[in-house]
C-alpha positions, 0 to 999 in steps of 0.5 A: 863116373856115373858119381862124376855126372852127378856131381856136375849135375848136382852144382849144374843145376845148384847154379841155376836154382840160385840164379833163379832165386836171385833173379826173383829177389823182392825189392826190399829183401835186395836193398837188405843186401847191399846194405848189408854188402856196404856195411860188411865193406865199411867194417872190414876192407882195407879201402873203406872210409872209415878210420876206426872201424872196430866202433863201426857198427853199420850205418843208419838208411830210411826203410827201402820204399820203391815210391822212392823209385822214380822214372825221369825225362832227360832234358839234353841241352844242345850242347856237352859243356865242361862243369866245374864241381866245388869240392869240400876241399875247395878244388874243381872237379870236371864233369860233363853237363849233359842235361837234366832229369825230370820228374814229378812229386806231389803233382810239382815238377823237379829237375836235377843237374846230370853229370857225365863221369869222363871216361865212364858211361856213368851219372852222377847226382850230387843232391841235397833236399829237404831232408838235408841237416836234418835226418840226412847230411847237411852237404848232400848225398849222391846217387850213381847211375848207369848210362848210355849215349842219348838214352830218352829216360831213366830210373832215379833209385833214392834208396841208393843215395850215400854220403860223400866219403868225406862225413866218415873221414876228412881225409876224403875230397869229396863234389858238393852238390851243385845249387840246381840240385837242390831239391825242393821236396823231402827224400826219406830215402838212402843213408840217414846222417852217420 
């Protein structure tokens, strides 16, 4: 019986210690872990967009940099409205246009359109910037952000910017960033060209 208690408390202590260490994970380590997990998904999962997993050796990224974690205020529209976003196949995808994230970068005010994903507590941001068609995909990149109704601020973590699946596989249909989301700055964060 004593052995059972020792095993139980050892397992419990290990779980607690693991969670404490995970909470103390610094930002670069967290980003390395997230990127490694994504590479593993792309390489081995049945839902991976990669048509040729055998020749997939990992995505390319800018180094994680906390300066690209940006606090933005939300300027809500008086009335939320449906917004059609064109896709790479010429179709329209419907989102709810709720407002703009506003932030300063190098003393320049930037505004980025916030689109609410239908039936999910999530915002979808599709954008282009001065790296588009140079070091990043020309068709733009995406960020998904968890969202609670009427929150006043949000964090735009451009280190989480990712390429649409149609970059890797033409079978996918991808939203094209709206013209409002053409940033006048270079976002050297997140995924690079594949």
